[in-house]
C-alpha positions as CSV (number, residue, x, y, z in Angstrom):
1,M,92.7,83.3,126.8
2,K,91.3,79.8,127.9
3,Y,87.6,80.9,127.5
4,M,88.0,82.0,123.9
5,K,86.0,80.0,121.4
6,K,88.0,77.9,119.0
7,S,87.2,79.8,115.9
8,F,89.0,82.8,117.5
9,S,91.9,80.8,118.9
10,K,94.6,82.3,116.6
11,M,93.6,86.0,117.4
12,V,95.9,88.0,119.5
13,P,95.2,91.3,121.3
14,Y,95.7,94.4,119.2
15,H,98.3,96.4,121.1
16,S,100.2,99.6,120.6
17,G,102.6,100.4,123.4
18,L,102.2,103.8,125.1
19,I,105.3,106.1,124.3
20,T,105.7,109.3,126.3
21,D,109.3,110.2,125.5
22,G,110.9,110.8,122.1
23,I,109.7,111.4,118.6
24,I,106.5,109.4,117.9
25,L,106.1,108.6,114.2
26,N,104.4,105.2,114.4
27,A,100.6,105.8,114.8
28,N,99.6,108.2,112.0
29,E,98.8,110.9,114.5
30,S,99.1,114.6,113.7
31,P,102.2,116.2,115.1
32,Y,100.2,119.2,116.2
33,E,97.6,119.9,118.8
34,P,94.3,121.2,117.5
35,P,94.4,124.9,116.6
36,L,94.4,127.2,119.5
37,N,90.9,128.6,118.8
38,V,89.5,125.0,118.7
39,K,91.2,124.1,122.1
40,E,90.0,127.2,123.7
41,E,86.4,126.8,122.6
42,I,86.5,123.1,123.8
43,K,87.8,124.3,127.1
44,K,85.0,126.8,127.6
45,A,82.3,124.4,126.5
46,V,83.3,121.7,129.0
47,N,81.8,123.8,131.7
48,E,78.4,123.4,130.1
49,I,78.4,119.6,130.2
50,E,75.9,117.9,132.5
51,F,78.1,115.1,133.7
52,N,75.3,113.3,135.4
53,R,73.3,112.8,132.2
54,Y,73.8,110.4,129.4
55,P,75.1,111.5,126.0
56,D,72.6,112.3,123.2
57,M,72.4,108.9,121.7
58,D,71.5,110.4,118.2
59,E,74.4,112.9,118.2
60,V,71.9,115.5,116.8
61,E,74.0,118.7,117.2
62,L,77.2,116.9,116.1
63,N,75.4,115.4,113.0
64,K,74.1,118.9,112.2
65,A,77.6,120.4,112.2
66,I,79.0,117.5,110.0
67,G,76.1,118.0,107.7
68,A,76.6,121.7,107.5
69,H,80.3,121.2,106.7
70,Y,79.5,119.0,103.7
71,G,76.2,120.4,102.7
72,I,74.3,117.1,103.4
73,D,71.3,116.1,105.4
74,P,72.2,115.2,109.0
75,E,70.0,112.2,108.9
76,C,72.5,110.8,106.4
77,I,75.2,110.7,109.2
78,T,75.9,108.7,112.3
79,C,78.8,108.7,114.6
80,G,80.8,106.1,116.6
81,V,83.8,105.4,118.7
82,G,86.2,106.2,115.9
83,S,85.4,105.0,112.4
84,D,86.5,101.5,113.7
85,E,83.3,101.0,115.7
86,L,81.2,101.9,112.7
87,L,83.1,99.6,110.4
88,D,82.7,96.7,112.9
89,V,78.9,97.4,113.1
90,V,78.6,97.3,109.3
91,F,80.4,93.9,109.2
92,R,77.9,92.6,111.8
93,C,75.0,94.1,110.1
94,V,75.6,92.7,106.7
95,L,77.7,89.5,106.8
96,E,76.4,85.9,107.6
97,P,78.9,83.1,108.5
98,G,80.6,82.0,105.3
99,D,80.0,85.3,103.3
100,T,82.9,86.7,101.3
101,V,84.6,90.0,101.8
102,L,87.1,91.5,99.4
103,G,89.6,94.1,100.2
104,F,92.9,95.5,98.7
105,S,96.0,94.2,100.5
106,P,98.1,95.3,102.3
107,S,95.5,97.5,104.1
108,F,94.0,98.1,107.5
109,S,94.6,95.0,109.5
110,M,91.2,95.1,111.4
111,Y,89.2,94.5,108.2
112,Q,90.3,90.9,108.4
113,V,89.6,90.7,112.1
114,F,86.0,92.1,111.7
115,T,85.5,89.6,108.9
116,E,86.6,86.7,111.1
117,L,84.5,87.9,114.1
118,V,81.4,87.2,112.1
119,G,82.6,84.0,110.5
120,G,83.1,85.6,107.0
121,N,85.7,84.7,104.4
122,Y,88.2,87.5,103.8
123,I,89.9,87.5,100.3
124,P,92.8,89.9,99.8
125,V,93.3,91.6,96.4
126,Y,97.0,92.2,96.3
127,G,98.8,95.0,94.6
128,D,101.6,94.6,91.9
129,S,105.2,94.3,92.7
130,N,105.3,98.1,93.3
131,M,102.4,97.8,95.8
132,I,100.0,99.6,93.3
133,F,96.4,98.4,93.5
134,S,94.7,97.7,90.2
135,V,91.0,98.6,89.9
136,D,90.6,96.2,86.9
137,T,91.9,93.3,89.1
138,M,89.4,94.2,91.9
139,I,86.5,94.2,89.4
140,E,87.6,90.8,88.1
141,K,87.9,89.4,91.6
142,I,84.3,90.8,92.3
143,K,83.0,89.0,89.3
144,E,84.9,85.8,90.4
145,H,83.9,85.7,94.0
146,N,80.6,87.6,94.2
147,P,81.4,89.2,97.6
148,K,78.7,90.6,100.1
149,L,81.1,93.4,101.1
150,V,84.0,95.2,99.4
151,L,86.6,97.3,101.3
152,I,88.3,100.3,99.8
153,C,90.8,102.4,101.9
154,T,92.0,105.5,100.1
155,P,94.5,106.9,100.8
156,N,95.4,103.3,101.8
157,N,96.9,102.5,105.1
158,P,99.7,101.5,105.1
159,T,100.9,102.2,101.5
160,G,99.5,105.7,101.1
161,Q,98.1,105.0,97.6
162,Y,95.2,107.3,96.5
163,I,92.4,105.9,94.4
164,E,90.9,108.4,92.1
165,E,87.2,109.1,92.4
166,K,86.5,107.9,88.8
167,D,88.2,104.5,89.7
168,V,86.2,104.2,92.9
169,R,83.1,104.8,90.9
170,R,84.1,101.9,88.5
171,I,84.3,99.5,91.4
172,I,81.1,100.7,92.8
173,E,79.1,100.4,89.5
174,S,80.6,96.9,88.9
175,T,78.7,95.2,91.7
176,D,75.6,95.2,93.9
177,A,77.9,94.4,97.0
178,L,78.1,96.9,99.7
179,I,81.1,99.1,99.4
180,A,82.7,100.3,102.6
181,L,84.8,103.3,101.6
182,D,87.3,104.1,104.3
183,L,88.4,107.8,103.9
184,A,90.3,108.2,107.2
185,Y,93.2,110.0,105.5
186,I,91.3,111.7,102.6
187,D,91.8,115.2,104.0
188,F,95.6,114.9,103.1
189,A,94.7,113.9,99.5
190,K,93.9,116.0,96.4
191,N,90.2,115.5,96.6
192,D,87.7,114.4,99.3
193,Y,84.8,112.6,97.6
194,C,82.9,111.4,100.7
195,R,79.6,112.7,99.4
196,I,79.9,109.9,96.7
197,A,78.0,107.7,99.2
198,L,74.8,109.7,98.7
199,E,74.8,108.9,94.9
200,Y,74.7,105.1,95.2
201,D,72.5,102.7,97.4
202,N,75.5,100.4,98.0
203,V,78.1,102.8,99.4
204,I,78.9,103.9,103.0
205,T,81.9,106.3,103.6
206,F,83.7,106.4,106.8
207,K,85.8,109.4,108.2
208,T,87.4,110.2,111.5
209,F,88.4,113.1,113.8
210,S,91.7,111.2,114.6
211,K,93.9,112.2,111.7
212,A,93.7,115.6,110.0
213,M,91.5,116.9,112.8
214,A,94.2,116.0,115.4
215,L,91.7,114.5,118.0
216,P,92.4,110.8,118.3
217,S,92.0,111.2,122.1
218,I,88.2,111.8,121.8
219,R,87.8,108.6,119.7
220,C,85.1,109.8,117.3
221,G,84.4,109.0,113.8
222,Y,81.4,109.1,111.4
223,A,79.7,107.4,108.6
224,I,77.8,109.0,105.5
225,S,75.3,107.2,103.5
226,N,71.6,107.1,102.5
227,R,69.1,107.0,105.4
228,D,68.4,103.3,105.0
229,N,72.0,102.4,105.5
230,I,72.3,104.8,108.4
231,D,69.2,103.2,110.1
232,M,70.9,99.9,109.6
233,I,74.0,101.0,111.5
234,N,71.9,102.7,114.3
235,A,69.9,99.6,114.7
236,V,73.0,97.6,115.8
237,K,75.4,100.3,117.2
238,A,75.7,100.3,121.0
239,P,73.6,103.1,122.7
240,Y,75.3,106.1,124.1
241,S,78.7,105.0,122.6
242,V,80.0,108.5,121.7
243,T,80.4,110.5,124.9
244,T,79.1,114.0,125.5
245,F,82.6,115.4,125.6
246,S,83.5,113.7,122.3
247,Q,80.5,115.0,120.6
248,L,81.2,118.5,121.9
249,A,84.8,118.6,120.9
250,A,84.1,117.1,117.5
251,K,81.3,119.5,116.8
252,I,83.6,122.4,117.6
253,A,86.5,121.0,115.5
254,I,84.3,120.3,112.3
255,S,82.7,123.8,112.7
256,N,86.2,125.3,112.6
257,F,87.7,123.1,109.9
258,D,89.3,126.1,108.1
259,S,91.5,126.6,111.1
260,Y,93.1,123.3,110.3
261,K,94.1,124.2,106.8
262,N,97.6,125.4,107.6
263,Q,98.4,122.3,109.7
264,I,97.2,120.1,106.9
265,D,99.1,121.9,104.2
266,E,102.3,121.8,106.4
267,I,102.0,117.9,106.8
268,K,101.4,117.5,103.0
269,S,104.5,119.7,102.3
270,E,106.6,117.7,104.9
271,R,105.4,114.4,103.5
272,D,106.6,115.3,100.0
273,R,109.9,116.5,101.4
274,V,110.6,113.4,103.4
275,Y,109.6,111.2,100.4
276,K,112.1,113.0,98.2
277,D,114.9,112.9,100.7
278,L,114.4,109.2,101.3
279,K,114.3,108.6,97.6
280,K,117.5,110.5,97.1
281,L,119.1,108.3,99.8
282,G,118.2,105.2,97.7
283,F,115.4,103.7,99.7
284,N,112.4,102.1,98.1
285,V,109.6,104.6,99.0
286,Y,106.1,104.6,97.9
287,E,104.2,107.7,96.9
288,S,101.7,108.8,99.4
289,E,98.7,111.0,99.6
290,A,98.2,110.4,103.3
291,N,100.1,111.7,106.4
292,F,102.6,108.8,106.3
293,I,105.1,107.1,104.0
294,Y,105.6,103.4,103.3
295,V,109.3,102.4,102.9
296,L,111.4,99.4,102.6
297,M,114.7,99.6,104.5
298,D,117.2,97.5,106.3
299,D,116.3,96.8,109.9
300,K,119.6,98.5,111.1
301,Y,118.1,101.9,110.3
302,N,115.2,101.2,112.6
303,D,117.6,100.2,115.4
304,L,119.5,103.5,115.0
305,L,116.2,105.4,115.1
306,L,115.2,103.5,118.2
307,N,118.5,104.4,119.8
308,N,117.7,108.0,119.3
309,K,114.1,107.5,120.6
310,I,112.5,108.0,117.2
311,Y,109.7,105.5,116.8
312,I,108.3,104.4,113.4
313,R,105.9,101.5,112.6
314,K,107.5,98.2,111.8
315,F,105.3,95.6,109.9
316,K,107.9,92.9,109.4
317,S,111.6,92.9,108.7
318,G,112.5,95.5,106.2
319,V,108.9,97.0,105.9
320,Y,108.1,100.2,107.7
321,R,105.6,103.1,107.8
322,I,106.7,106.6,108.8
323,T,104.2,109.1,110.1
324,I,105.0,112.6,109.0
325,G,105.9,114.7,112.1
326,S,106.7,118.3,112.5
327,K,109.6,119.8,110.5
328,E,111.9,119.5,113.4
329,E,111.0,115.9,114.0
330,N,111.4,115.0,110.4
331,N,114.7,116.7,110.2
332,K,115.9,114.6,113.2
333,L,114.6,111.4,111.5
334,L,116.5,112.3,108.2
335,E,119.6,113.3,110.1
336,V,120.0,109.9,111.9
337,I,119.3,108.0,108.6
338,K,121.8,110.2,106.6
339,N,124.5,109.8,109.2
340,A,124.1,106.1,108.9
């Protein structure tokens, strides 16, 4: 990377190896295809695409569908190539070189990357010895550092911790900083409070079709906020970034959200079962309201899983995140670990 500028010299490419065989529990994907009615409707709609035309740059029909789902004004919504693109745009819109960003840690690794790309100063706010984040500590750090941007991921990736709405409101109301509220996994939690962004001037919520909606292949996410913040994002976002097919598939999925209920409930039930079984086996497992579990375990267990073509996410020696698979996949995972 000889042409990379010096300030980026320590960055390395973000890489996730393509796995086509075995049990894939390393990427927080749904173990299920989208519901059959959603897939069939998408297949039929593909024939209506004008492939020789650019996508709708304003995602009008998709934003209407998202707005109808939540009962909000479509003009308070914008879409991107996953919620990642929208987060990246917000960092570029808001931060000047030297500005401070606060975020709970450990959390989504790209937050620090996005900060460094604009020359910002990322300050992690660590959890306690049990990886539990303290809202009081975050508020203290906000007062100490006066950040331009504050990041909250709930349920948090990779720990799975869910921050209650009342506690998120405490953070929001403690500062004039912009709050980026990443709710990628909120559909697996007890309460989705994405509409909170419309109650405050300093909040943008981010959601995705990649997790509960089982459509990571279309790379589509969306942001919800007041019109001023949405205009800010749209002023910087690349034109035509969300393809016609992605808009079409996402619109059909969100319009049929009830069809996903059984899948989501099954994942939540399996999450609780895997958590309890690992706990019984003596592992240090963290409570989760996402579609994954954060666990500390000896690396030998991961070696055994790899020998059985079961893939989980390793962060460092002894620290792992296990995506919840189907019942059969989870049974195989637990069987290998129990036999060890």
